[in-house]
N, C-alpha and C positions, 0 to 999 in steps of 0.2 A: 189329281195328286193332291194333295193338300200344302198349302204355302210350308209349311214345318217339315216335309218329307221334302219339299224339290230343296229348301236351304239345306240339308241334310246330304241328302246325295251333289250338288253342287262342291260340296265342303271335301266330299270323299272323292270325284272326280276330277277335283284341283287335286288333292292330294296323289293319289295314284298317277296323274299325270307328272309329278316332279320326280318320282324315283328316278336318278340314273338309269340307265344303261348298266348292267352288271352290277348292282345294288339290288335288294330286296326290303321287306318291312313285312314283317307279322297285322294281320287283319287289327290287333289293338292297335300295335302300332299307329296303323292307317287311319282310327278312328279319333285316338288320343291329338295325333297330328293334326287332321281336321276342325279340334275344337267340342269334341263327342266322344269324351273318356266313360267304358266303359259300354260301349256298343258295338262291339268287335263281329255280333253276329248280324249284325246288320249291313257291315260292308260288302260282302259277294252280292246281297241282294241290289244294296244302291249301284255297284258295277255294273250290275247284268241290265241298270234302266238307262245307261248312257247311251244317245243316239250316236256319239263319236267312239272309236276305239279308242280302248285305255290299256295299258301294258299289265293287261291282268295277271301275267303268267311273271311279276315282280311281287306278289302278292303270295304270305308262306303264313303255316302254321307257326304260333310263337314256341314251338320247338324246332323250327328252319327244317319242316319236314314238306311236304305237298298235299295239297288239302286232298289230290284225289287217291282212291285205290291205285296202287303198284299195279304195273303193267297194262291198266286202261288207257285208252285212247286220249285222252284228256289228260293225265299223269304223262304220258312219253311225249306230248305234246310242248308242256307245260317245259318241264325239263333239256326237252332240244332247242325250245327257245332260251332259255336261260343258258343252257350250254353255250351257244351260239353267240352271249355276249361274254364268256368268260368266265361265267359264273362256275365250279363244281362240285361234286354231291361227295362226302364221305359216310359211310354210314346211312347213305340215305337222306342225309341234309345239308343244307345246301351251305356252301363257306362262298362269300358273295368275291366277286372282281377283288384281288388285290388285298386278301384279308391275310389279316397279322395276329395271330394269337396275343401278342402283347397290345393290341390297341384296345381303346372300351368299345362299347356296343355302337354307341352313337356315331362312332367314327367310320366303323365298318360300313355302316347302312347307311352313311348321308355324305362320305368323304372326310378330309379334311377341313377344317375348319377354316373360312377362309380370311 
């Protein structure tokens, strides 16, 4: 693995590890927060290279749906893990814990500002 790829992977792992229980981020948001905007398609591969377990189930597509085929084993596992954290699904889309239509997207994803 090249040094550049390792730096990218570490940034992705750190970002994914920081997603709080009951919250989600899209692949694009993970890439942007990690300092690599426009690298959303590389996030999943970086997560798969982690030697440590990551809360992979908290990463969803930009339209707030799960990346797996509906009804597949991976889809059911991710949905189950999110539901155990209090995440709801409406029309197949993720509604994070404590979601409120009046809140902005950053607050829904990251929680209230400190």
